[in-house]
C-alpha positions in Angstrom: -156.4 -150.7 73.6 -152.6 -150.2 73.9 -151.1 -150.3 77.4 -149.9 -146.9 78.6 -146.2 -146.5 78.8 -144.6 -146.8 82.2 -144.8 -143.6 84.2 -147.2 -141.9 81.8 -149.7 -139.5 83.3 -153.4 -140.5 83.2 -155.4 -138.2 80.9 -158.7 -138.4 79.1 -158.6 -140.5 75.9 -157.3 -138.5 73.0 -155.4 -136.0 75.1 -151.7 -136.2 75.1 -149.9 -135.2 78.2 -146.4 -133.8 77.5 -144.0 -134.5 80.4 -142.1 -131.7 82.0 -138.6 -131.5 80.5 -137.0 -132.1 83.9 -139.5 -134.9 84.8 -141.1 -132.9 87.5 -144.6 -133.8 88.5 -147.0 -132.5 91.2 -146.9 -134.7 94.3 -150.5 -135.6 93.7 -149.7 -137.2 90.4 -147.6 -139.8 92.1 -150.8 -141.4 93.5 -151.9 -142.3 90.0 -148.6 -143.1 88.3 -147.4 -146.7 87.7 -143.8 -145.4 88.2 -144.0 -143.9 91.6 -140.4 -142.7 91.5 -140.1 -139.0 91.2 -137.3 -136.6 90.6 -137.2 -136.0 94.3 -136.5 -139.7 95.0 -133.6 -140.1 92.6 -130.3 -140.8 94.3 -128.6 -137.5 95.1 -131.5 -135.4 93.9 -132.2 -133.6 97.2 -130.5 -135.9 99.7 -131.9 -135.4 103.2 -133.8 -132.3 102.0 -136.2 -134.7 100.2 -137.8 -135.3 103.6 -139.1 -131.7 103.7 -142.3 -130.7 101.9 -141.9 -128.3 98.9 -143.4 -125.4 100.9 -140.6 -125.7 103.5 -137.9 -125.9 100.8 -139.3 -122.8 99.1 -139.4 -120.9 102.4 -135.7 -121.8 103.0 -134.8 -120.7 99.5 -136.6 -117.5 99.9 -134.3 -116.5 102.8 -131.3 -116.1 100.4 -130.6 -113.7 97.7 -130.0 -114.0 94.0 -126.5 -115.4 94.4 -127.7 -118.1 96.8 -130.6 -119.1 94.5 -128.2 -119.4 91.5 -125.8 -121.5 93.6 -128.6 -123.8 94.7 -129.8 -124.2 91.1 -126.4 -125.7 90.2 -126.5 -128.5 92.8 -129.0 -130.9 91.3 -131.9 -131.1 88.8 -134.5 -131.2 91.6 -133.0 -128.2 93.4 -132.8 -126.4 90.0 -136.5 -126.7 89.6 -137.2 -125.3 93.0 -134.5 -122.5 92.9 -135.7 -121.3 89.5 -139.2 -120.6 90.7 -140.5 -117.4 89.2 -142.1 -116.4 92.5 -138.7 -116.7 94.3 -136.9 -114.7 91.7 -139.6 -112.0 91.5 -139.4 -111.5 95.3 -135.6 -111.6 95.2 -135.3 -109.0 92.4 -137.9 -106.7 93.9 -136.2 -106.8 97.3 -132.7 -106.1 95.9 -133.8 -103.3 93.6 -135.7 -101.3 96.2 -134.0 -99.2 98.8 -135.0 -99.8 102.4 -138.4 -98.2 103.1 -139.1 -97.8 99.4 -142.4 -99.1 98.1 -143.4 -100.7 94.8 -146.2 -99.1 92.8 -149.4 -100.7 93.7 -148.2 -101.8 97.1 -148.7 -100.4 100.5 -146.7 -100.6 103.7 -148.1 -102.8 106.4 -148.6 -101.1 109.7 
């Protein structure tokens, strides 16, 4: 049986795992990988922000607008992956398109 390549994800035999183009893996995958270095740990990837969990980083990014998200995406590959999250952009676009007090179809105002 051939030895798996370094950093290859474990998968059932006969199933090929295609790596993410930006080498992003879920944090849980690091427990099983031979190469435990992730994109978050590369020098200069996130700097001191690498100490924060993804959920906190996403909360921070959600506090800005489209311009701030675009600027963050230009800082590093790791930040690009976070800043280009579909959920962040969806919320950002919905927020900027609606006037204050306006509601989306299918939504209801809390309160």
